[in-house]
C-alpha positions as CSV (number, residue, x, y, z in Angstrom):
1,M,43.5,75.5,80.7
2,S,43.5,78.5,78.9
3,I,40.6,80.6,79.6
4,Q,39.4,83.1,76.3
5,K,35.7,83.1,76.2
6,I,33.5,84.1,79.5
7,L,30.1,83.6,79.8
8,V,28.8,86.0,82.6
9,V,25.4,85.4,84.0
10,E,24.3,88.2,85.9
11,P,20.8,89.7,86.3
12,S,21.6,93.2,86.8
13,P,22.4,95.0,83.5
14,V,24.8,97.8,85.5
15,E,27.3,94.9,87.1
16,R,26.6,92.8,84.0
17,A,28.0,95.5,82.0
18,Q,30.9,96.3,84.7
19,I,31.8,92.7,84.4
20,A,31.8,92.5,81.0
21,N,33.9,95.3,80.5
22,T,36.3,94.6,83.3
23,L,36.8,91.0,80.9
24,A,36.7,92.2,77.9
25,G,39.5,95.4,79.1
26,A,41.5,92.3,79.7
27,G,41.4,90.5,76.3
28,Y,38.9,87.9,77.0
29,Q,35.8,87.4,74.7
30,V,32.8,87.9,76.8
31,I,29.3,86.3,76.2
32,V,26.3,87.6,78.7
33,A,23.3,86.3,80.2
34,A,20.6,88.0,81.9
35,D,19.2,84.8,83.9
36,G,19.8,81.2,84.9
37,E,18.0,79.6,81.9
38,E,19.7,81.9,79.2
39,G,22.8,81.2,80.8
40,V,22.4,77.2,80.7
41,Q,21.0,77.7,76.9
42,I,23.9,80.1,75.6
43,A,26.8,77.8,77.8
44,Q,24.8,74.7,75.9
45,R,25.5,76.5,72.4
46,D,28.6,78.5,72.4
47,F,30.8,76.5,75.3
48,P,32.6,79.0,77.2
49,D,35.9,78.5,78.8
50,L,34.6,79.6,82.2
51,I,31.1,81.0,83.4
52,L,30.6,83.7,85.8
53,M,27.4,82.9,87.4
54,E,25.5,85.3,90.0
55,V,23.3,83.0,92.6
56,V,20.1,85.3,92.9
57,M,18.0,85.5,89.6
58,P,14.5,85.5,89.0
59,G,13.3,81.7,87.4
60,L,16.6,78.8,87.3
61,N,18.8,80.5,90.1
62,G,22.5,80.1,90.1
63,Y,22.6,77.3,92.4
64,Q,20.1,75.4,89.7
65,A,21.8,76.8,86.8
66,T,25.2,75.3,88.1
67,R,23.7,72.2,89.2
68,A,22.3,71.4,85.6
69,L,25.8,72.7,83.9
70,T,28.1,70.5,86.2
71,R,25.9,67.6,86.1
72,S,25.2,67.9,82.4
73,E,25.8,64.7,80.1
74,N,27.8,66.6,77.8
75,E,31.4,66.3,79.2
76,R,32.8,69.1,77.9
77,L,29.9,71.6,79.3
78,A,30.3,69.4,82.5
79,R,34.1,70.4,83.1
80,T,33.5,73.6,82.5
81,P,34.5,75.8,85.5
82,I,32.0,77.9,87.2
83,I,32.8,80.7,89.8
84,M,29.9,81.8,91.7
85,I,29.7,85.6,92.4
86,S,27.2,86.9,94.9
87,A,26.2,89.1,97.8
88,K,24.9,86.1,99.5
89,G,28.0,85.8,101.6
90,Q,27.2,83.8,104.6
91,D,29.6,80.2,104.8
92,T,26.3,78.2,104.1
93,D,25.6,80.0,100.9
94,K,29.3,79.3,99.5
95,V,29.4,75.8,100.6
96,W,26.2,75.3,98.9
97,G,27.8,76.6,95.7
98,L,30.4,74.6,95.8
99,R,28.6,71.5,96.2
100,Q,26.7,72.3,93.0
101,G,29.7,72.0,91.2
102,A,31.2,75.6,91.0
103,I,35.2,75.7,91.7
104,D,35.1,79.0,93.7
105,Y,32.9,81.6,95.2
106,L,33.3,85.1,95.5
107,V,31.3,87.7,97.2
108,K,30.0,91.2,96.0
109,P,31.5,93.7,95.9
110,V,34.8,92.1,93.8
111,T,37.3,94.1,92.7
112,D,38.5,94.0,89.0
113,D,42.0,92.5,90.4
114,E,40.3,90.4,92.8
115,L,38.3,89.0,89.8
116,L,41.1,89.0,87.2
117,T,43.5,87.1,89.7
118,R,41.1,84.3,90.5
119,I,40.7,83.9,86.6
120,A,44.1,83.8,86.2
121,D,44.6,81.2,88.9
122,I,42.4,78.5,87.1
């Protein structure tokens, strides 16, 4: 799978901009969402090749949004890989994220190199 368009779902404007700038600098097309509900709506409309999902968000959290996307009736959307990125770094957090359908779980702070390597490995 060739990753070109990435949706970043991150409530923090600073972290959202940092991740988006890193990805854009590496040549990816970046779409952003400020919360889980917006992220699900954008994913349903734009069909990104990859979603980077924060866990802790107001309203629909990252676990719920990931579950909604990976269990979608739309096969294309359900197959979209999701990498969770969060400060929640306990083993139970990671296991729960993977159980919701995420393919990977990164604990903040994530370096630009680590993020880009994980994306390249997909």
